[in-house]
Structures are given as structure tokens and as C-alpha cells.
C-alpha positions, 0 to 999 in steps of 0.5 A: 499499460492499462491499470487493469494489466498493471494490477494483474502483474502484482505478486501477492507474496505472503513470505514478503508480507510476513518478513515485513511484519516480523521486522516491524514494518506497518503499511497502511492507507491514509485517506486524503480526499473525500466526497460527500454522499447525498445523505451527508456522509463522507466517503474516502475516495483517494488514499496515500500509503504510509510506511511505518518502521519503529518511530518513523512514518513516511507517507508516499506521494502517489494517490490511489483509489479504493480499488488500488491501495491494497494492490499497492501495499503488496508491491511495497511488501515485495519492494522492502523484502527484495531490498532489505532481506538479501533475497529476491522474489 
């Protein structure tokens, strides 16, 4: 399955995102790899997702590009909602 096809299958579920926010989950990208531009600026090129809940923080193993990480966050919202809310999307 191509990356383009996979991205199109992600469901943007605002109900799941709201549920995660209300429960205290924080999901965000953390830059793990950089490249330097010709002007000596550092630009992030690879990211890992961090899921924070209360005082716990867990970083995923998979790396994402700038274009992929926001889609991956929606997948995590859906996963957490389906697993812990007792409801399915």
C-alpha cells in the first residue's frame, strides 16, 4: 500500500480528539533528526510522536516526516478513543 493511499484512509474524528483532550491526553511531535540549510539553519526532518497522560510520557518508535506526523496524531486519537472510551468510531 502506498503512503498516499494510507494517508487518505485516516479518519479525522473530532469527537475522538475532544475525548482525548477532556481526559488529559497530550499528543505532539518531537523532532529527532535535523538537516542544515545553506544558511546554517537547522530544519527538523524526522519526528516521533509523544503521548503524555498525567505525569507519564511515552515516545513512539516510528519516525514520521513533516507531512506524516499530523496524520499519525489523528490515528492515535482514534486508537485511544476506541480502546478506552467503550465506543467505536
